[in-house]
MOPAC internal coordinates of N, CA, C and O (Angstrom, degrees):
PM7 1SCF
backbone

  N    0.0000 0     0.00 0     0.00 0    0    0    0
  C    1.4531 1     0.00 0     0.00 0    1    0    0
  C    1.5249 1   108.73 1     0.00 0    2    1    0
  O    1.2310 1   121.22 1   -42.30 1    3    2    1
  N    1.3125 1   115.26 1   137.70 1    3    2    1
  C    1.4543 1   122.14 1   177.37 1    5    3    2
  C    1.5202 1   108.95 1  -107.14 1    6    5    3
  O    1.2310 1   120.27 1   -48.05 1    7    6    5
  N    1.3408 1   117.10 1   131.95 1    7    6    5
  C    1.4659 1   121.29 1  -178.16 1    9    7    6
  C    1.5212 1   110.09 1  -134.26 1   10    9    7
  O    1.2310 1   121.09 1   -43.97 1   11   10    9
  N    1.3312 1   115.52 1   136.03 1   11   10    9
  C    1.4610 1   122.57 1   172.57 1   13   11   10
  C    1.5211 1   107.87 1  -121.20 1   14   13   11
  O    1.2310 1   120.08 1   -36.79 1   15   14   13
  N    1.3383 1   117.45 1   143.21 1   15   14   13
  C    1.4579 1   120.69 1   177.57 1   17   15   14
  C    1.5196 1   110.42 1  -131.60 1   18   17   15
  O    1.2310 1   121.16 1   -31.85 1   19   18   17
  N    1.3451 1   115.38 1   148.15 1   19   18   17
  C    1.4548 1   122.76 1   176.61 1   21   19   18
  C    1.5223 1   107.84 1  -148.19 1   22   21   19
  O    1.2310 1   120.70 1   -41.67 1   23   22   21
  N    1.3262 1   116.27 1   138.33 1   23   22   21
  C    1.4604 1   120.11 1   173.81 1   25   23   22
  C    1.5229 1   108.54 1   -78.06 1   26   25   23
  O    1.2310 1   120.95 1   -45.42 1   27   26   25
  N    1.3394 1   115.79 1   134.58 1   27   26   25
  C    1.4592 1   121.88 1  -178.81 1   29   27   26
  C    1.5226 1   109.47 1  -133.90 1   30   29   27
  O    1.2310 1   120.80 1   -12.33 1   31   30   29
  N    1.3192 1   116.07 1   167.67 1   31   30   29
  C    1.4595 1   122.82 1   169.50 1   33   31   30
  C    1.5167 1   106.13 1  -117.62 1   34   33   31
  O    1.2310 1   120.44 1   -59.28 1   35   34   33
  N    1.3268 1   116.76 1   120.72 1   35   34   33
  C    1.4668 1   121.10 1  -177.70 1   37   35   34
  C    1.5193 1   110.33 1   -64.80 1   38   37   35
  O    1.2310 1   120.89 1   -36.17 1   39   38   37
  N    1.3123 1   115.90 1   143.83 1   39   38   37
  C    1.4565 1   121.61 1   178.40 1   41   39   38
  C    1.5183 1   111.52 1   -79.15 1   42   41   39
  O    1.2310 1   120.65 1     2.87 1   43   42   41
  N    1.3280 1   116.36 1  -177.13 1   43   42   41
  C    1.4683 1   120.58 1   178.34 1   45   43   42
  C    1.5239 1   109.93 1   -54.15 1   46   45   43
  O    1.2310 1   120.64 1   -46.29 1   47   46   45
  N    1.3104 1   116.39 1   133.71 1   47   46   45
  C    1.4577 1   120.74 1  -178.64 1   49   47   46
  C    1.5115 1   113.55 1    91.23 1   50   49   47
  O    1.2310 1   119.70 1   167.60 1   51   50   49
  N    1.3321 1   118.17 1   -12.40 1   51   50   49
  C    1.4550 1   122.15 1   176.74 1   53   51   50
  C    1.5127 1   113.90 1    70.43 1   54   53   51
  O    1.2310 1   121.26 1    20.61 1   55   54   53
  N    1.3238 1   115.20 1  -159.39 1   55   54   53
  C    1.4611 1   123.24 1  -179.41 1   57   55   54
  C    1.5253 1   107.24 1  -121.39 1   58   57   55
  O    1.2310 1   119.98 1   -55.61 1   59   58   57
  N    1.3366 1   117.65 1   124.39 1   59   58   57
  C    1.4633 1   121.82 1   179.19 1   61   59   58
  C    1.5188 1   110.04 1   -77.95 1   62   61   59
  O    1.2310 1   120.96 1   -48.25 1   63   62   61
  N    1.3391 1   115.76 1   131.75 1   63   62   61
  C    1.4582 1   120.84 1   178.10 1   65   63   62
  C    1.5197 1   110.03 1  -121.73 1   66   65   63
  O    1.2310 1   120.80 1   -23.69 1   67   66   65
  N    1.3254 1   116.08 1   156.31 1   67   66   65
  C    1.4649 1   121.45 1   179.05 1   69   67   66
  C    1.5255 1   111.57 1   -69.13 1   70   69   67
  O    1.2310 1   120.27 1   144.04 1   71   70   69
  N    1.3260 1   117.09 1   -35.96 1   71   70   69
  C    1.4574 1   120.51 1  -170.80 1   73   71   70
  C    1.5229 1   114.79 1   -83.67 1   74   73   71
  O    1.2310 1   119.64 1   137.87 1   75   74   73
  N    1.3317 1   118.30 1   -42.13 1   75   74   73
  C    1.4688 1   120.58 1  -171.66 1   77   75   74
  C    1.5231 1   114.05 1  -128.79 1   78   77   75
  O    1.2310 1   119.99 1  -170.90 1   79   78   77
  N    1.3288 1   117.62 1     9.10 1   79   78   77
  C    1.4652 1   119.55 1  -177.40 1   81   79   78
  C    1.5161 1   110.60 1    81.21 1   82   81   79
  O    1.2310 1   120.90 1    38.04 1   83   82   81
  N    1.3231 1   115.89 1  -141.96 1   83   82   81
  C    1.4669 1   121.30 1  -174.05 1   85   83   82
  C    1.5324 1   110.97 1   -79.04 1   86   85   83
  O    1.2310 1   121.09 1   -45.35 1   87   86   85
  N    1.3449 1   115.51 1   134.65 1   87   86   85
  C    1.4647 1   121.32 1   170.58 1   89   87   86
  C    1.5250 1   106.87 1  -117.68 1   90   89   87
  O    1.2310 1   120.96 1   -33.84 1   91   90   89
  N    1.3166 1   115.77 1   146.16 1   91   90   89
  C    1.4605 1   121.19 1  -175.54 1   93   91   90
  C    1.5189 1   110.32 1  -132.31 1   94   93   91
  O    1.2310 1   121.18 1    -8.76 1   95   94   93
  N    1.3239 1   115.34 1   171.24 1   95   94   93
  C    1.4648 1   120.84 1   173.71 1   97   95   94
  C    1.5067 1   113.05 1    86.87 1   98   97   95
  O    1.2310 1   121.49 1    29.25 1   99   98   97
  N    1.3339 1   114.76 1  -150.75 1   99   98   97
  C    1.4590 1   121.78 1  -177.76 1  101   99   98
  C    1.5194 1   109.22 1   -81.35 1  102  101   99
  O    1.2310 1   121.03 1   -56.99 1  103  102  101
  N    1.3230 1   115.63 1   123.01 1  103  102  101
  C    1.4591 1   122.64 1  -175.30 1  105  103  102
  C    1.5188 1   110.43 1  -130.67 1  106  105  103
  O    1.2310 1   121.05 1   -17.36 1  107  106  105
  N    1.3196 1   115.60 1   162.64 1  107  106  105
  C    1.4582 1   121.67 1   166.46 1  109  107  106
  C    1.5184 1   106.20 1  -109.84 1  110  109  107
  O    1.2310 1   120.49 1   -51.81 1  111  110  109
  N    1.3253 1   116.66 1   128.19 1  111  110  109
  C    1.4542 1   123.59 1   178.11 1  113  111  110
  C    1.5180 1   108.46 1  -101.80 1  114  113  111
  O    1.2310 1   120.37 1   -50.03 1  115  114  113
  N    1.3277 1   116.90 1   129.97 1  115  114  113
  C    1.4607 1   121.56 1   175.49 1  117  115  114
  C    1.5165 1   108.98 1  -118.04 1  118  117  115
  O    1.2310 1   120.71 1   -47.69 1  119  118  117
  N    1.3155 1   116.25 1   132.31 1  119  118  117
  C    1.4642 1   123.48 1   173.77 1  121  119  118
  C    1.5152 1   106.51 1  -112.37 1  122  121  119
  O    1.2310 1   120.94 1   -58.06 1  123  122  121
  N    1.3264 1   115.80 1   121.94 1  123  122  121
  C    1.4563 1   120.90 1  -176.89 1  125  123  122
  C    1.5197 1   110.26 1  -121.06 1  126  125  123
  O    1.2310 1   120.76 1   -39.88 1  127  126  125
  N    1.3095 1   116.15 1   140.12 1  127  126  125
  C    1.4526 1   121.61 1   170.94 1  129  127  126
  C    1.5158 1   106.80 1  -116.11 1  130  129  127
  O    1.2310 1   121.05 1   -69.21 1  131  130  129
  N    1.3244 1   115.59 1   110.79 1  131  130  129
  C    1.4539 1   120.97 1  -177.01 1  133  131  130
  C    1.5152 1   112.37 1   -82.63 1  134  133  131
  O    1.2310 1   121.25 1   -14.30 1  135  134  133
  N    1.3234 1   115.22 1   165.70 1  135  134  133
  C    1.4545 1   121.29 1   177.52 1  137  135  134
  C    1.5266 1   111.25 1   -62.69 1  138  137  135
  O    1.2310 1   120.43 1   160.77 1  139  138  137
  N    1.3384 1   116.79 1   -19.23 1  139  138  137
  C    1.4626 1   121.77 1   178.71 1  141  139  138
  C    1.5258 1   112.69 1   -80.79 1  142  141  139
  O    1.2310 1   119.72 1  -179.51 1  143  142  141
  N    1.3525 1   118.13 1     0.49 1  143  142  141
  C    1.4598 1   121.93 1   179.30 1  145  143  142
  C    1.5133 1   113.95 1    81.79 1  146  145  143
  O    1.2310 1   120.25 1  -171.17 1  147  146  145
  N    1.3270 1   117.13 1     8.83 1  147  146  145
  C    1.4592 1   121.16 1   178.43 1  149  147  146
  C    1.5226 1   110.71 1   -99.85 1  150  149  147
  O    1.2310 1   120.95 1   -45.15 1  151  150  149
  N    1.3167 1   115.79 1   134.85 1  151  150  149
  C    1.4617 1   121.39 1   173.61 1  153  151  150
  C    1.5248 1   107.57 1   -94.57 1  154  153  151
  O    1.2310 1   121.02 1   -41.49 1  155  154  153
  N    1.3245 1   115.66 1   138.51 1  155  154  153
  C    1.4515 1   121.56 1  -179.69 1  157  155  154
  C    1.5216 1   108.94 1  -130.54 1  158  157  155
  O    1.2310 1   120.78 1   -43.11 1  159  158  157
  N    1.3165 1   116.11 1   136.89 1  159  158  157
  C    1.4604 1   121.52 1   172.81 1  161  159  158
  C    1.5143 1   108.05 1  -106.45 1  162  161  159
  O    1.2310 1   121.09 1   -47.84 1  163  162  161
  N    1.3311 1   115.52 1   132.16 1  163  162  161
  C    1.4531 1   121.40 1   177.42 1  165  163  162
  C    1.5229 1   108.42 1  -132.46 1  166  165  163
  O    1.2310 1   120.70 1   -26.83 1  167  166  165
  N    1.3239 1   116.26 1   153.17 1  167  166  165
  C    1.4659 1   121.33 1   175.52 1  169  167  166
  C    1.5107 1   109.36 1  -131.17 1  170  169  167
  O    1.2310 1   121.52 1   -23.51 1  171  170  169
  N    1.3236 1   114.69 1   156.49 1  171  170  169
  C    1.4584 1   121.80 1   171.62 1  173  171  170
  C    1.5171 1   107.06 1  -144.62 1  174  173  171
  O    1.2310 1   121.44 1   -27.08 1  175  174  173
  N    1.3343 1   114.85 1   152.92 1  175  174  173
  C    1.4627 1   117.68 1   172.82 1  177  175  174
  C    1.5187 1   107.57 1   -63.18 1  178  177  175
  O    1.2310 1   120.42 1   -37.99 1  179  178  177
  N    1.3186 1   116.80 1   142.01 1  179  178  177
  C    1.4573 1   122.49 1  -177.06 1  181  179  178
  C    1.5243 1   110.05 1   -52.10 1  182  181  179
  O    1.2310 1   120.53 1   -57.53 1  183  182  181
  N    1.3161 1   116.59 1   122.47 1  183  182  181
  C    1.4512 1   122.43 1   177.93 1  185  183  182
  C    1.5168 1   115.23 1    83.48 1  186  185  183
  O    1.2310 1   119.60 1   176.35 1  187  186  185
  N    1.3301 1   118.36 1    -3.65 1  187  186  185
  C    1.4652 1   121.57 1  -179.88 1  189  187  186
  C    1.5249 1   110.07 1   -83.27 1  190  189  187
  O    1.2310 1   120.62 1    -8.36 1  191  190  189
  N    1.3068 1   116.41 1   171.64 1  191  190  189
  C    1.4536 1   120.65 1  -178.88 1  193  191  190
  C    1.5186 1   114.32 1  -102.23 1  194  193  191
  O    1.2310 1   119.91 1   154.95 1  195  194  193
  N    1.3158 1   117.78 1   -25.05 1  195  194  193
  C    1.4568 1   121.47 1  -174.44 1  197  195  194
  C    1.5325 1   111.74 1   -89.94 1  198  197  195
  O    1.2310 1   121.03 1   -45.16 1  199  198  197
  N    1.3339 1   115.63 1   134.84 1  199  198  197
  C    1.4570 1   122.42 1   179.04 1  201  199  198
  C    1.5175 1   109.90 1  -103.83 1  202  201  199
  O    1.2310 1   120.57 1   -31.98 1  203  202  201
  N    1.3446 1   116.51 1   148.02 1  203  202  201
  C    1.4586 1   123.04 1   178.15 1  205  203  202
  C    1.5263 1   108.87 1  -125.56 1  206  205  203
  O    1.2310 1   120.62 1   -41.58 1  207  206  205
  N    1.3319 1   116.43 1   138.42 1  207  206  205
  C    1.4566 1   122.37 1   179.01 1  209  207  206
  C    1.5198 1   109.97 1   -76.59 1  210  209  207
  O    1.2310 1   120.13 1   -52.17 1  211  210  209
  N    1.3326 1   117.35 1   127.83 1  211  210  209
  C    1.4618 1   121.45 1   176.32 1  213  211  210
  C    1.5261 1   107.68 1   -69.97 1  214  213  211
  O    1.2310 1   120.75 1   -53.67 1  215  214  213
  N    1.3202 1   116.17 1   126.33 1  215  214  213
  C    1.4595 1   121.65 1  -176.94 1  217  215  214
  C    1.5231 1   111.37 1   -58.37 1  218  217  215
  O    1.2310 1   120.86 1   -50.15 1  219  218  217
  N    1.3186 1   115.95 1   129.85 1  219  218  217
  C    1.4529 1   121.98 1   177.96 1  221  219  218
  C    1.5080 1   114.71 1    75.28 1  222  221  219
  O    1.2310 1   120.04 1  -167.31 1  223  222  221
  N    1.3214 1   117.52 1    12.69 1  223  222  221
  C    1.4648 1   119.95 1  -173.24 1  225  223  222
  C    1.5270 1   112.80 1  -115.59 1  226  225  223
  O    1.2310 1   120.38 1  -143.89 1  227  226  225
  N    1.3211 1   116.88 1    36.11 1  227  226  225
  C    1.4585 1   121.83 1   169.54 1  229  227  226
  C    1.5110 1   105.93 1  -118.88 1  230  229  227
  O    1.2310 1   121.07 1   -70.58 1  231  230  229
  N    1.3234 1   115.56 1   109.42 1  231  230  229
  C    1.4648 1   120.17 1  -172.68 1  233  231  230
  C    1.5228 1   110.85 1  -140.25 1  234  233  231
  O    1.2310 1   120.63 1   -28.99 1  235  234  233
  N    1.3404 1   116.39 1   151.01 1  235  234  233
  C    1.4642 1   118.40 1   171.49 1  237  235  234
  C    1.5256 1   109.29 1   -71.94 1  238  237  235
  O    1.2310 1   120.58 1   -39.23 1  239  238  237
  N    1.3289 1   116.49 1   140.77 1  239  238  237
  C    1.4684 1   119.78 1  -179.62 1  241  239  238
  C    1.5242 1   110.81 1  -135.42 1  242  241  239
  O    1.2310 1   122.14 1   -26.86 1  243  242  241
  N    1.3030 1   113.50 1   153.14 1  243  242  241
  C    1.4593 1   119.66 1   172.30 1  245  243  242
  C    1.5159 1   110.22 1  -117.27 1  246  245  243
  O    1.2310 1   120.26 1   165.85 1  247  246  245
  N    1.3486 1   117.11 1   -14.15 1  247  246  245
  C    1.4635 1   121.85 1   178.03 1  249  247  246
  C    1.5243 1   109.03 1   -84.58 1  250  249  247
  O    1.2310 1   120.10 1   -22.29 1  251  250  249
  N    1.3096 1   117.42 1   157.71 1  251  250  249
  C    1.4616 1   120.24 1   177.27 1  253  251  250
  C    1.5345 1   111.44 1   -60.97 1  254  253  251
  O    1.2310 1   121.06 1   -32.40 1  255  254  253
  N    1.3033 1   115.57 1   147.60 1  255  254  253
  C    1.4655 1   120.49 1  -179.62 1  257  255  254
  C    1.5252 1   111.46 1   -61.76 1  258  257  255
  O    1.2310 1   119.70 1   155.16 1  259  258  257
  N    1.3122 1   118.18 1   -24.84 1  259  258  257
  C    1.4660 1   120.47 1   179.14 1  261  259  258
  C    1.5289 1   111.02 1   -61.94 1  262  261  259
  O    1.2310 1   120.12 1   141.29 1  263  262  261
  N    1.3251 1   117.38 1   -38.71 1  263  262  261
  C    1.4645 1   120.85 1   179.19 1  265  263  262
  C    1.5227 1   110.19 1   -66.99 1  266  265  263
  O    1.2310 1   120.30 1   136.83 1  267  266  265
  N    1.3174 1   117.04 1   -43.17 1  267  266  265
  C    1.4612 1   121.39 1   177.85 1  269  267  266
  C    1.5244 1   110.70 1   -61.61 1  270  269  267
  O    1.2310 1   120.82 1   135.02 1  271  270  269
  N    1.3116 1   116.05 1   -44.98 1  271  270  269
  C    1.4597 1   120.70 1  -178.47 1  273  271  270
  C    1.5301 1   111.21 1   -62.67 1  274  273  271
  O    1.2310 1   120.36 1   135.56 1  275  274  273
  N    1.3108 1   116.91 1   -44.44 1  275  274  273
  C    1.4681 1   120.20 1   179.49 1  277  275  274
  C    1.5207 1   110.86 1   -60.26 1  278  277  275
  O    1.2310 1   120.09 1   139.80 1  279  278  277
  N    1.3205 1   117.43 1   -40.20 1  279  278  277
  C    1.4630 1   120.81 1   178.02 1  281  279  278
  C    1.5266 1   111.01 1   -66.04 1  282  281  279
  O    1.2310 1   120.15 1   137.07 1  283  282  281
  N    1.3123 1   117.32 1   -42.93 1  283  282  281
  C    1.4646 1   120.91 1  -179.73 1  285  283  282
  C    1.5244 1   111.33 1   -63.44 1  286  285  283
  O    1.2310 1   120.04 1   137.82 1  287  286  285
  N    1.3178 1   117.53 1   -42.18 1  287  286  285
  C    1.4665 1   120.70 1   177.70 1  289  287  286
  C    1.5288 1   109.28 1   -61.32 1  290  289  287
  O    1.2310 1   120.03 1   136.13 1  291  290  289
  N    1.3188 1   117.56 1   -43.87 1  291  290  289
  C    1.4522 1   121.19 1   179.87 1  293  291  290
  C    1.5189 1   112.98 1   -62.28 1  294  293  291
  O    1.2310 1   120.48 1   145.23 1  295  294  293
  N    1.3198 1   116.68 1   -34.77 1  295  294  293
  C    1.4657 1   121.26 1  -179.05 1  297  295  294
  C    1.5272 1   111.76 1   -79.13 1  298  297  295
  O    1.2310 1   120.15 1   136.20 1  299  298  297
  N    1.3159 1   117.31 1   -43.80 1  299  298  297
  C    1.4600 1   121.33 1  -169.85 1  301  299  298
  C    1.5243 1   115.36 1   -93.44 1  302  301  299
  O    1.2310 1   119.30 1   157.48 1  303  302  301
  N    1.3263 1   118.95 1   -22.52 1  303  302  301
  C    1.4615 1   121.52 1  -177.56 1  305  303  302
  C    1.5260 1   110.07 1   -80.87 1  306  305  303
  O    1.2310 1   119.91 1   -70.67 1  307  306  305
  N    1.3046 1   117.78 1   109.33 1  307  306  305
  C    1.4730 1   122.73 1  -177.50 1  309  307  306
  C    1.5295 1   110.50 1  -133.84 1  310  309  307
  O    1.2310 1   119.58 1  -114.21 1  311  310  309
  N    1.3409 1   118.41 1    65.79 1  311  310  309
  C    1.4636 1   120.01 1  -177.05 1  313  311  310
  C    1.5161 1   113.25 1   -63.93 1  314  313  311
  O    1.2310 1   119.89 1   157.88 1  315  314  313
  N    1.3280 1   117.81 1   -22.12 1  315  314  313
  C    1.4581 1   119.77 1  -179.48 1  317  315  314
  C    1.5273 1   112.20 1   -84.60 1  318  317  315
  O    1.2310 1   120.27 1   176.01 1  319  318  317
  N    1.3369 1   117.09 1    -3.99 1  319  318  317
  C    1.4785 1   121.92 1   177.31 1  321  319  318
  C    1.4763 1   114.32 1    96.80 1  322  321  319
  O    1.2310 1   120.10 1   180.00 1  323  322  321

């Protein structure tokens, strides 16, 4: 499995997760490409241990996970609010 992580600041409305609903503030975003060919986006509060699956963000991919991760950071990182 290949995983990339980047610290982000969630934009207005936060990031919807399957497990706990919306998370806000400073987060770590992880983009994973599993051996099953599925890409998964997960977030955690900065420095926390528990990860949450980003709702609707488990998809089959043929592009490298780096491209997916760069797009996710661009969409979800909103430090200016």
